[in-house]
TORNU-956347 format. One record per residue (C-alpha): residue number from 0; x, y, z. Coordinates in nm, 3 decimals. Each point is the difference from the previous one (the first is absolute). Example, Ala and Ser with C-alpha at 12.3 -4.5 7.8 and 13.67 -1.06 7.14 Angstrom:
REM residues 2
+-----+---------+---------+---------+
!   n !      xx !      yy !      zz !
+-----+---------+---------+---------+
!   0 !   1.230 !  -0.450 !   0.780 !
!   1 !   0.137 !   0.344 !  -0.066 !
+-----+---------+---------+---------+
REM end
This chain:
REM residues 411
+-----+---------+---------+---------+
!   n !      xx !      yy !      zz !
+-----+---------+---------+---------+
!   0 !  11.290 !  10.977 !   8.232 !
!   1 !   0.229 !  -0.004 !  -0.298 !
!   2 !  -0.039 !  -0.376 !  -0.072 !
!   3 !  -0.081 !  -0.110 !  -0.350 !
!   4 !  -0.153 !  -0.331 !   0.116 !
!   5 !  -0.361 !  -0.036 !  -0.110 !
!   6 !  -0.149 !  -0.021 !   0.350 !
!   7 !  -0.353 !   0.064 !  -0.127 !
!   8 !   0.010 !  -0.313 !  -0.216 !
!   9 !   0.154 !  -0.207 !   0.280 !
!  10 !  -0.275 !   0.127 !   0.238 !
!  11 !  -0.279 !  -0.084 !  -0.245 !
!  12 !   0.140 !  -0.351 !  -0.065 !
!  13 !   0.026 !  -0.072 !   0.373 !
!  14 !  -0.356 !   0.124 !   0.050 !
!  15 !  -0.132 !  -0.228 !  -0.270 !
!  16 !   0.194 !  -0.293 !   0.143 !
!  17 !  -0.157 !   0.031 !   0.348 !
!  18 !  -0.346 !   0.058 !  -0.146 !
!  19 !   0.035 !  -0.312 !  -0.214 !
!  20 !   0.126 !  -0.198 !   0.292 !
!  21 !  -0.284 !   0.113 !   0.225 !
!  22 !  -0.254 !  -0.086 !  -0.272 !
!  23 !   0.135 !  -0.354 !  -0.031 !
!  24 !   0.061 !  -0.075 !   0.370 !
!  25 !  -0.231 !   0.208 !   0.227 !
!  26 !  -0.368 !  -0.081 !   0.030 !
!  27 !  -0.069 !   0.355 !   0.125 !
!  28 !   0.157 !   0.167 !  -0.299 !
!  29 !  -0.154 !  -0.247 !  -0.245 !
!  30 !  -0.342 !   0.104 !   0.136 !
!  31 !   0.080 !   0.373 !   0.004 !
!  32 !   0.142 !   0.006 !  -0.350 !
!  33 !  -0.292 !  -0.201 !  -0.138 !
!  34 !  -0.271 !   0.203 !   0.175 !
!  35 !   0.153 !   0.328 !  -0.118 !
!  36 !   0.092 !  -0.129 !  -0.347 !
!  37 !   0.362 !   0.094 !   0.046 !
!  38 !   0.230 !  -0.064 !  -0.299 !
!  39 !   0.346 !  -0.007 !   0.165 !
!  40 !   0.160 !   0.069 !  -0.342 !
!  41 !  -0.181 !   0.331 !  -0.011 !
!  42 !   0.187 !   0.244 !   0.226 !
!  43 !  -0.306 !   0.228 !   0.021 !
!  44 !  -0.197 !  -0.293 !   0.144 !
!  45 !   0.240 !  -0.013 !   0.292 !
!  46 !  -0.153 !   0.318 !   0.141 !
!  47 !  -0.342 !  -0.166 !   0.015 !
!  48 !   0.124 !  -0.266 !   0.243 !
!  49 !  -0.165 !   0.059 !   0.338 !
!  50 !   0.229 !   0.116 !   0.277 !
!  51 !   0.123 !  -0.247 !   0.258 !
!  52 !  -0.002 !   0.094 !   0.371 !
!  53 !   0.070 !  -0.155 !   0.338 !
!  54 !  -0.364 !  -0.102 !   0.053 !
!  55 !  -0.007 !  -0.191 !  -0.328 !
!  56 !   0.336 !  -0.166 !   0.078 !
!  57 !  -0.132 !  -0.122 !   0.338 !
!  58 !  -0.325 !  -0.130 !  -0.146 !
!  59 !   0.139 !  -0.146 !  -0.322 !
!  60 !   0.345 !  -0.117 !   0.119 !
!  61 !  -0.038 !  -0.363 !  -0.108 !
!  62 !  -0.138 !   0.100 !  -0.342 !
!  63 !   0.269 !   0.261 !  -0.066 !
!  64 !   0.274 !  -0.261 !   0.074 !
!  65 !   0.173 !  -0.112 !  -0.318 !
!  66 !   0.214 !  -0.262 !   0.177 !
!  67 !  -0.146 !  -0.230 !   0.268 !
!  68 !   0.094 !   0.111 !   0.353 !
!  69 !   0.115 !  -0.353 !   0.069 !
!  70 !   0.317 !   0.067 !  -0.201 !
!  71 !   0.284 !   0.047 !   0.247 !
!  72 !   0.193 !   0.239 !  -0.226 !
!  73 !  -0.247 !   0.284 !   0.027 !
!  74 !   0.007 !   0.242 !   0.294 !
!  75 !  -0.266 !   0.154 !   0.220 !
!  76 !   0.026 !   0.368 !   0.082 !
!  77 !  -0.192 !   0.221 !   0.239 !
!  78 !  -0.014 !   0.373 !  -0.006 !
!  79 !  -0.089 !   0.204 !   0.313 !
!  80 !  -0.249 !   0.217 !  -0.183 !
!  81 !   0.058 !   0.362 !   0.095 !
!  82 !  -0.355 !   0.061 !  -0.133 !
!  83 !  -0.129 !  -0.228 !   0.274 !
!  84 !  -0.044 !  -0.283 !  -0.253 !
!  85 !   0.267 !  -0.268 !   0.065 !
!  86 !   0.046 !  -0.246 !  -0.285 !
!  87 !   0.147 !  -0.343 !  -0.057 !
!  88 !   0.082 !  -0.138 !  -0.346 !
!  89 !   0.229 !  -0.242 !  -0.187 !
!  90 !   0.297 !   0.105 !  -0.202 !
!  91 !   0.262 !  -0.127 !  -0.240 !
!  92 !   0.273 !   0.197 !  -0.177 !
!  93 !   0.015 !   0.363 !   0.117 !
!  94 !   0.347 !   0.096 !  -0.121 !
!  95 !   0.029 !   0.256 !   0.278 !
!  96 !   0.359 !  -0.094 !   0.082 !
!  97 !   0.110 !   0.063 !  -0.359 !
!  98 !  -0.159 !   0.344 !   0.004 !
!  99 !   0.155 !   0.078 !   0.337 !
! 100 !   0.348 !  -0.088 !  -0.131 !
! 101 !  -0.068 !   0.232 !  -0.294 !
! 102 !  -0.077 !   0.288 !   0.245 !
! 103 !   0.313 !  -0.071 !   0.203 !
! 104 !   0.218 !   0.015 !  -0.310 !
! 105 !  -0.138 !   0.348 !  -0.064 !
! 106 !   0.126 !   0.086 !   0.353 !
! 107 !   0.343 !  -0.125 !  -0.096 !
! 108 !  -0.032 !  -0.334 !   0.175 !
! 109 !   0.307 !  -0.231 !  -0.003 !
! 110 !   0.007 !  -0.366 !   0.108 !
! 111 !   0.060 !  -0.013 !   0.375 !
! 112 !  -0.179 !   0.330 !   0.072 !
! 113 !  -0.220 !  -0.029 !   0.311 !
! 114 !  -0.366 !   0.081 !  -0.024 !
! 115 !  -0.191 !   0.101 !   0.317 !
! 116 !  -0.377 !  -0.037 !   0.018 !
! 117 !  -0.173 !   0.250 !   0.225 !
! 118 !  -0.339 !  -0.165 !   0.028 !
! 119 !  -0.249 !  -0.147 !   0.242 !
! 120 !   0.176 !  -0.328 !   0.075 !
! 121 !  -0.096 !  -0.178 !   0.324 !
! 122 !   0.296 !  -0.043 !   0.233 !
! 123 !   0.011 !  -0.302 !   0.243 !
! 124 !  -0.039 !   0.081 !   0.371 !
! 125 !   0.346 !  -0.128 !   0.092 !
! 126 !   0.155 !   0.259 !  -0.230 !
! 127 !  -0.225 !   0.279 !   0.119 !
! 128 !   0.106 !  -0.069 !   0.362 !
! 129 !   0.351 !   0.088 !  -0.111 !
! 130 !  -0.109 !   0.319 !  -0.179 !
! 131 !   0.055 !  -0.162 !  -0.343 !
! 132 !  -0.257 !   0.133 !  -0.245 !
! 133 !   0.141 !  -0.161 !  -0.316 !
! 134 !   0.005 !  -0.353 !  -0.142 !
! 135 !   0.176 !  -0.195 !  -0.271 !
! 136 !  -0.230 !  -0.079 !  -0.288 !
! 137 !  -0.029 !  -0.327 !  -0.194 !
! 138 !   0.191 !  -0.064 !  -0.323 !
! 139 !  -0.309 !   0.058 !  -0.211 !
! 140 !  -0.033 !   0.350 !   0.149 !
! 141 !   0.351 !   0.112 !  -0.106 !
! 142 !  -0.124 !   0.230 !  -0.286 !
! 143 !  -0.205 !   0.180 !   0.266 !
! 144 !   0.276 !   0.019 !   0.258 !
! 145 !   0.230 !  -0.252 !   0.178 !
! 146 !  -0.097 !   0.156 !   0.333 !
! 147 !  -0.316 !   0.179 !   0.108 !
! 148 !  -0.026 !   0.285 !   0.248 !
! 149 !  -0.354 !   0.002 !   0.141 !
! 150 !  -0.234 !   0.295 !   0.027 !
! 151 !  -0.217 !  -0.182 !   0.251 !
! 152 !   0.212 !   0.083 !   0.309 !
! 153 !   0.126 !   0.353 !  -0.076 !
! 154 !  -0.037 !   0.252 !   0.285 !
! 155 !   0.157 !   0.334 !   0.079 !
! 156 !   0.208 !  -0.173 !   0.266 !
! 157 !   0.159 !  -0.263 !  -0.229 !
! 158 !   0.057 !   0.198 !  -0.325 !
! 159 !   0.365 !   0.029 !   0.085 !
! 160 !   0.030 !  -0.383 !  -0.005 !
! 161 !  -0.158 !  -0.013 !  -0.349 !
! 162 !   0.247 !   0.257 !  -0.128 !
! 163 !   0.297 !  -0.179 !   0.162 !
! 164 !  -0.111 !  -0.322 !  -0.176 !
! 165 !  -0.008 !   0.172 !  -0.337 !
! 166 !   0.346 !   0.142 !   0.063 !
! 167 !   0.133 !  -0.348 !   0.097 !
! 168 !  -0.176 !  -0.186 !  -0.280 !
! 169 !   0.122 !   0.248 !  -0.267 !
! 170 !  -0.261 !  -0.067 !  -0.269 !
! 171 !   0.061 !   0.103 !  -0.356 !
! 172 !  -0.376 !   0.015 !  -0.067 !
! 173 !  -0.297 !   0.059 !   0.229 !
! 174 !  -0.346 !  -0.111 !  -0.098 !
! 175 !  -0.314 !   0.054 !   0.206 !
! 176 !  -0.297 !   0.192 !   0.130 !
! 177 !   0.032 !   0.380 !  -0.060 !
! 178 !  -0.158 !   0.092 !   0.338 !
! 179 !   0.245 !  -0.227 !   0.185 !
! 180 !   0.310 !   0.115 !  -0.188 !
! 181 !  -0.112 !   0.361 !   0.041 !
! 182 !  -0.032 !  -0.045 !   0.380 !
! 183 !   0.358 !  -0.123 !   0.015 !
! 184 !   0.113 !   0.274 !  -0.242 !
! 185 !  -0.159 !   0.258 !   0.230 !
! 186 !   0.200 !  -0.127 !   0.297 !
! 187 !   0.319 !   0.001 !  -0.206 !
! 188 !  -0.053 !   0.357 !  -0.118 !
! 189 !  -0.107 !   0.139 !   0.339 !
! 190 !   0.307 !  -0.144 !   0.167 !
! 191 !   0.238 !   0.087 !  -0.289 !
! 192 !   0.116 !  -0.365 !  -0.022 !
! 193 !   0.260 !  -0.094 !  -0.255 !
! 194 !  -0.066 !  -0.352 !  -0.116 !
! 195 !   0.357 !  -0.033 !  -0.122 !
! 196 !  -0.086 !  -0.201 !  -0.311 !
! 197 !  -0.095 !   0.037 !  -0.364 !
! 198 !  -0.358 !  -0.122 !  -0.066 !
! 199 !  -0.070 !  -0.056 !  -0.368 !
! 200 !  -0.372 !   0.055 !   0.027 !
! 201 !  -0.323 !  -0.022 !   0.202 !
! 202 !  -0.299 !  -0.171 !  -0.153 !
! 203 !  -0.339 !   0.105 !   0.132 !
! 204 !  -0.273 !  -0.259 !  -0.021 !
! 205 !  -0.337 !  -0.125 !   0.137 !
! 206 !  -0.130 !   0.339 !   0.114 !
! 207 !  -0.089 !   0.337 !  -0.148 !
! 208 !   0.239 !   0.275 !   0.099 !
! 209 !   0.034 !   0.379 !   0.026 !
! 210 !   0.248 !   0.227 !  -0.174 !
! 211 !   0.134 !   0.115 !   0.339 !
! 212 !   0.077 !  -0.362 !   0.091 !
! 213 !   0.202 !  -0.045 !  -0.322 !
! 214 !   0.205 !   0.310 !   0.075 !
! 215 !   0.045 !  -0.105 !   0.365 !
! 216 !   0.130 !  -0.346 !  -0.106 !
! 217 !   0.228 !   0.142 !  -0.265 !
! 218 !   0.157 !   0.234 !   0.251 !
! 219 !   0.051 !  -0.276 !   0.264 !
! 220 !   0.142 !  -0.267 !  -0.227 !
! 221 !   0.159 !   0.236 !  -0.262 !
! 222 !  -0.111 !  -0.218 !  -0.293 !
! 223 !  -0.247 !  -0.041 !  -0.283 !
! 224 !  -0.360 !  -0.109 !   0.057 !
! 225 !  -0.189 !  -0.245 !  -0.215 !
! 226 !  -0.369 !  -0.076 !   0.028 !
! 227 !  -0.116 !  -0.359 !  -0.054 !
! 228 !  -0.368 !  -0.088 !  -0.036 !
! 229 !  -0.146 !  -0.347 !   0.010 !
! 230 !  -0.223 !  -0.223 !   0.206 !
! 231 !  -0.045 !  -0.357 !   0.122 !
! 232 !  -0.234 !  -0.072 !  -0.289 !
! 233 !   0.308 !   0.015 !  -0.226 !
! 234 !  -0.167 !   0.169 !  -0.295 !
! 235 !   0.191 !   0.328 !  -0.023 !
! 236 !   0.358 !   0.104 !   0.057 !
! 237 !   0.071 !   0.371 !  -0.008 !
! 238 !   0.328 !   0.186 !   0.052 !
! 239 !   0.145 !   0.345 !  -0.032 !
! 240 !   0.317 !   0.095 !  -0.184 !
! 241 !   0.077 !   0.356 !   0.114 !
! 242 !  -0.074 !   0.271 !   0.258 !
! 243 !  -0.346 !   0.061 !  -0.147 !
! 244 !  -0.105 !  -0.335 !   0.153 !
! 245 !  -0.225 !  -0.057 !  -0.299 !
! 246 !  -0.099 !  -0.370 !   0.011 !
! 247 !   0.056 !  -0.213 !  -0.312 !
! 248 !  -0.208 !  -0.321 !  -0.013 !
! 249 !   0.201 !  -0.292 !  -0.134 !
! 250 !  -0.141 !  -0.123 !  -0.333 !
! 251 !   0.137 !  -0.346 !   0.074 !
! 252 !  -0.192 !  -0.036 !   0.322 !
! 253 !  -0.354 !   0.106 !  -0.073 !
! 254 !  -0.249 !   0.215 !  -0.190 !
! 255 !  -0.085 !   0.317 !   0.191 !
! 256 !  -0.312 !   0.216 !  -0.033 !
! 257 !  -0.106 !   0.309 !   0.196 !
! 258 !  -0.380 !   0.000 !   0.022 !
! 259 !  -0.221 !   0.283 !   0.104 !
! 260 !  -0.319 !  -0.018 !   0.205 !
! 261 !  -0.196 !  -0.029 !  -0.327 !
! 262 !   0.169 !  -0.333 !  -0.077 !
! 263 !   0.206 !   0.141 !  -0.291 !
! 264 !   0.369 !   0.085 !  -0.030 !
! 265 !   0.096 !   0.346 !   0.122 !
! 266 !   0.188 !   0.263 !  -0.198 !
! 267 !   0.353 !   0.103 !   0.072 !
! 268 !   0.019 !   0.211 !   0.319 !
! 269 !  -0.317 !  -0.150 !   0.140 !
! 270 !  -0.034 !  -0.228 !   0.308 !
! 271 !  -0.135 !  -0.348 !  -0.025 !
! 272 !   0.012 !  -0.347 !   0.149 !
! 273 !   0.291 !  -0.226 !  -0.101 !
! 274 !  -0.148 !  -0.309 !  -0.178 !
! 275 !   0.244 !  -0.274 !  -0.094 !
! 276 !   0.031 !  -0.323 !  -0.194 !
! 277 !   0.289 !  -0.213 !   0.117 !
! 278 !   0.200 !  -0.196 !  -0.259 !
! 279 !   0.163 !  -0.260 !   0.218 !
! 280 !  -0.242 !  -0.157 !   0.247 !
! 281 !  -0.090 !  -0.320 !  -0.177 !
! 282 !  -0.158 !  -0.149 !   0.312 !
! 283 !  -0.268 !   0.267 !   0.035 !
! 284 !  -0.006 !   0.269 !  -0.274 !
! 285 !  -0.110 !   0.349 !   0.102 !
! 286 !  -0.152 !   0.174 !  -0.304 !
! 287 !  -0.112 !   0.368 !   0.036 !
! 288 !   0.050 !  -0.020 !   0.377 !
! 289 !  -0.103 !   0.308 !   0.200 !
! 290 !   0.287 !   0.071 !   0.237 !
! 291 !  -0.175 !   0.273 !   0.199 !
! 292 !   0.305 !   0.217 !  -0.047 !
! 293 !  -0.028 !   0.348 !  -0.149 !
! 294 !   0.249 !   0.170 !  -0.230 !
! 295 !   0.042 !   0.298 !  -0.226 !
! 296 !   0.031 !  -0.122 !  -0.360 !
! 297 !   0.299 !   0.140 !  -0.189 !
! 298 !  -0.052 !  -0.163 !  -0.337 !
! 299 !   0.141 !  -0.301 !  -0.180 !
! 300 !   0.304 !  -0.019 !  -0.225 !
! 301 !   0.111 !  -0.311 !  -0.192 !
! 302 !  -0.217 !  -0.226 !   0.220 !
! 303 !   0.127 !   0.143 !   0.329 !
! 304 !  -0.267 !   0.165 !   0.217 !
! 305 !   0.121 !   0.290 !   0.215 !
! 306 !  -0.154 !   0.103 !   0.332 !
! 307 !   0.081 !   0.343 !   0.127 !
! 308 !  -0.090 !  -0.091 !   0.353 !
! 309 !  -0.132 !  -0.293 !   0.194 !
! 310 !  -0.260 !   0.167 !   0.217 !
! 311 !  -0.141 !  -0.257 !   0.243 !
! 312 !  -0.319 !  -0.194 !   0.005 !
! 313 !  -0.341 !   0.051 !  -0.160 !
! 314 !  -0.133 !  -0.007 !   0.352 !
! 315 !   0.214 !   0.297 !   0.105 !
! 316 !  -0.279 !   0.258 !  -0.003 !
! 317 !  -0.116 !   0.224 !   0.277 !
! 318 !  -0.360 !   0.128 !   0.007 !
! 319 !  -0.143 !   0.348 !   0.031 !
! 320 !  -0.300 !   0.077 !   0.221 !
! 321 !  -0.218 !  -0.061 !  -0.309 !
! 322 !   0.171 !  -0.339 !  -0.065 !
! 323 !   0.189 !   0.121 !  -0.304 !
! 324 !   0.317 !  -0.200 !  -0.062 !
! 325 !   0.335 !   0.185 !   0.019 !
! 326 !   0.301 !  -0.195 !  -0.122 !
! 327 !   0.257 !   0.007 !   0.280 !
! 328 !   0.281 !   0.040 !  -0.247 !
! 329 !  -0.141 !   0.332 !  -0.119 !
! 330 !   0.053 !   0.166 !   0.337 !
! 331 !   0.295 !  -0.200 !   0.128 !
! 332 !   0.233 !  -0.153 !  -0.260 !
! 333 !  -0.027 !   0.284 !  -0.253 !
! 334 !   0.081 !   0.280 !   0.246 !
! 335 !   0.304 !   0.125 !   0.188 !
! 336 !  -0.071 !   0.063 !   0.362 !
! 337 !   0.266 !   0.161 !   0.216 !
! 338 !  -0.150 !  -0.201 !   0.289 !
! 339 !   0.136 !  -0.325 !  -0.156 !
! 340 !   0.347 !   0.104 !   0.104 !
! 341 !  -0.112 !  -0.010 !   0.363 !
! 342 !  -0.197 !  -0.323 !  -0.003 !
! 343 !   0.167 !  -0.333 !   0.068 !
! 344 !  -0.306 !  -0.203 !  -0.087 !
! 345 !  -0.371 !   0.060 !  -0.042 !
! 346 !  -0.330 !  -0.166 !  -0.072 !
! 347 !  -0.337 !   0.139 !  -0.111 !
! 348 !  -0.311 !  -0.147 !   0.159 !
! 349 !  -0.354 !   0.080 !  -0.117 !
! 350 !  -0.292 !  -0.099 !   0.211 !
! 351 !  -0.253 !   0.270 !  -0.105 !
! 352 !  -0.067 !   0.174 !  -0.335 !
! 353 !   0.166 !   0.338 !  -0.026 !
! 354 !   0.247 !  -0.071 !   0.283 !
! 355 !   0.336 !  -0.173 !   0.033 !
! 356 !   0.233 !  -0.070 !   0.290 !
! 357 !   0.375 !   0.042 !  -0.054 !
! 358 !   0.191 !  -0.238 !   0.224 !
! 359 !   0.349 !   0.147 !  -0.005 !
! 360 !   0.338 !  -0.102 !   0.140 !
! 361 !   0.160 !   0.343 !  -0.001 !
! 362 !   0.360 !   0.105 !   0.039 !
! 363 !   0.116 !   0.288 !   0.218 !
! 364 !  -0.037 !   0.253 !  -0.280 !
! 365 !  -0.371 !  -0.063 !  -0.057 !
! 366 !  -0.183 !   0.324 !   0.074 !
! 367 !  -0.334 !   0.175 !   0.008 !
! 368 !   0.074 !   0.126 !  -0.351 !
! 369 !   0.027 !  -0.357 !  -0.127 !
! 370 !  -0.332 !  -0.085 !   0.158 !
! 371 !  -0.164 !   0.308 !  -0.160 !
! 372 !   0.150 !  -0.083 !  -0.338 !
! 373 !  -0.154 !  -0.347 !  -0.001 !
! 374 !  -0.336 !   0.119 !   0.134 !
! 375 !  -0.027 !   0.286 !  -0.251 !
! 376 !   0.093 !  -0.209 !  -0.303 !
! 377 !  -0.239 !  -0.281 !   0.074 !
! 378 !  -0.283 !   0.247 !   0.071 !
! 379 !   0.069 !   0.230 !  -0.293 !
! 380 !   0.047 !  -0.280 !  -0.253 !
! 381 !  -0.257 !  -0.248 !   0.110 !
! 382 !  -0.210 !   0.167 !   0.280 !
! 383 !   0.135 !  -0.265 !   0.241 !
! 384 !   0.041 !   0.082 !   0.366 !
! 385 !   0.325 !  -0.130 !   0.153 !
! 386 !   0.052 !  -0.111 !   0.361 !
! 387 !   0.336 !  -0.095 !   0.143 !
! 388 !   0.110 !  -0.286 !   0.221 !
! 389 !   0.369 !  -0.008 !   0.087 !
! 390 !   0.122 !  -0.352 !   0.069 !
! 391 !   0.321 !  -0.189 !   0.083 !
! 392 !  -0.058 !  -0.288 !  -0.242 !
! 393 !  -0.221 !  -0.108 !  -0.292 !
! 394 !  -0.096 !  -0.361 !  -0.071 !
! 395 !   0.140 !  -0.179 !  -0.308 !
! 396 !  -0.180 !  -0.253 !  -0.211 !
! 397 !   0.076 !  -0.370 !   0.056 !
! 398 !   0.268 !   0.030 !  -0.273 !
! 399 !   0.168 !   0.291 !   0.177 !
! 400 !  -0.119 !   0.271 !  -0.238 !
! 401 !  -0.131 !   0.340 !   0.086 !
! 402 !  -0.360 !   0.081 !  -0.097 !
! 403 !  -0.069 !   0.365 !  -0.066 !
! 404 !  -0.378 !  -0.009 !   0.005 !
! 405 !  -0.231 !  -0.180 !   0.238 !
! 406 !  -0.348 !   0.046 !  -0.160 !
! 407 !  -0.279 !  -0.095 !   0.242 !
! 408 !  -0.294 !   0.135 !  -0.199 !
! 409 !  -0.187 !  -0.295 !  -0.151 !
! 410 !  -0.065 !   0.065 !  -0.372 !
+-----+---------+---------+---------+
REM end
């Protein structure tokens, strides 16, 4: 990235600092390090530390704690759990806001610029009754947007109200869910709407996204796109710097690994699970935490891990008739379907091995050819039969996000 700063050394020092802190203050890590004879001064020993996961956090919460939960200066956070595993934990010192400001400066942010969050905020009933689908956020939320426009209430009938609000608000930066922003972008493009403003950038966060969505959003908002990757567990902060949307993991925020199914780090170009060690949560350290997110590893340079693509969840597999696992990203995210141009929103549901149901909100251009393209690709690539169900709406998660795969096969 052209910076002479020794990020690798900074990253190593921060890693040692959190390991040393956990050893001194957390009963769980004292036990883990002792049982596994971990020498925290030996970097190779770090890779022998057992992985942490949601089940362990739930079962060992009080032992992992490094600061008593009676202290009123630590926070409690819950994450919705798109894997079906919601989680609650304690936190102190995430430094998210500082990293967000860094991203905004890359956009060309100036003091006074307005940031609009397009997320899953809940809007009070008295506002909804007046067709108001946005809400002012609290002061602590300012790095993430001073106002939030909510995905929860979007319909085909009220999209024009959402677009009018954006035009009236005149944000300099938009930050939010790719599927939500793309839905608004589609409406803007289909109706040839001129927003009449200069938007410095759109930041995509919290969901995986498709190439066609990026192009759609670029066209509608006539601006640069940046990808931001992170999660409520505050152990990784990734960001892109150019049109490749390669994700760079901040060396100040955490230590990032990409682990294959064999438990070892993958090679460049291979897909693995993102495993992270957060540097800043002194209430409840997460060391070698399995995020459940998948990514293509693009190497490491000067302590900065690069991810070519954030691909979704480890649970995002569909199953053949013989119960072989097929990674959804292999037949969806990595391919360019013409049909995507004619789909407003879709969801894949699997109830039986070797079969999937496509629930599709189609636009007027969706044709038999699009249907055949999707059927043929899924069958030719993975021997999966495709059935179609055309719908008017698709449910969101409780946090207002879109979920691409509903996997109903118990594994």
